[in-house]
N, C-alpha and C positions, 0 to 999 in steps of 0.2 A: 319312369313313365310306364303306366300300365295300359296295355291295349286290350280292348274287349272285342272279341270276334263277333261279327254280325251273323246271326243265324237266320237263314232264309225261312220264310213262313211255310208252313205245311197245311194241307187241307185237314180240317177236323170234322166237318160235317158238310152235307150237301142235300139238295132236294130239287126237284123240278118245280117250276112255278105252277100256279093253279091252271094257267092256260097251256101248259106244257111247251111253251115257246122259249123258255129260258132255264138254264141250269144255274142255281144259286148255290155258291160255294162259300163256306165260312173257313177262316184260317186261324192259326195259332196267335196271330196278332189282332184277333177280333175284327178283321176286315170281312166285308161281305162283297164277294166278286160275283158278277152276273155275266154269263156267257149265253149268247143267243144260240138256239138249236141250229140255226143255219150256219153260223160260224163254226160250231162243233162239227157238223156234217161235212162242211168244206175242208176242215182240218184233219179229217180222219187219215191215219197213216197205215191202215191195215194193208195187207198184201193186195187185196182186190182193188182198193182205191188207188194205191200206188201204181199198179199195172194200168188201170184205166187212165190215170194221168199220163203215164208214159206213152200209151197208145192214142192219146188225144180224145178219149171218150168220156172224160170226167166232166160233168156239168159245171157251168160257171156259177149257178145259183141253185138253191133248193127252196123256193118260195113256199111258205106255208108249212114247212117241215116241223114236226113235233117230236118231243122226247116221249117214248112210250115205256121205256124201262131203264133202270139204272142198277147195275150189279157192282158191288164193291169187291174188288179183288185184293184189297189191302194196299198194294202199291199204286193202284190205279182204278179207274172206273170203266166198266163195260157199258157203253150207252147204246141202246136200241132206238131206232127212229121210225117214224110213221111210213117211210117208204120201204120198210122191211129190212133195212140195213141193220145188222146186229153184230158185226164183226169188230167194230172199233173198240180198241182199248186205249184209254187216255191216262197215261201215268200222271199222278197228281202234280208233279213239278211242271209237266207239259201244260196242264190245265191252267196253272197260275201264269205260265209264260204267255198263253193265249190272251189272258186278261190284260197283259201289258202291251199288246199290239194295237 
């Protein structure tokens, strides 16, 4: 009996939607994953956001937030938002895990 290991998909390409409200991610399985800018902003794990959550200062929503810039760091994406936040680094496996939530 031969067992074939299942290989997790990885990010192959990405772009912001035309209205900047969504990150569109393509994977090695030819899937297209769409992540709302608000979901991404709420999911930021940078030190600033982590501390704000700990202190009870992190907002519950970011209505109307937009993606203003995407930097590819190889292992993840540095995403900047219209509220000026630009510290978030989203490892590519983390992005795909957000799509499954």
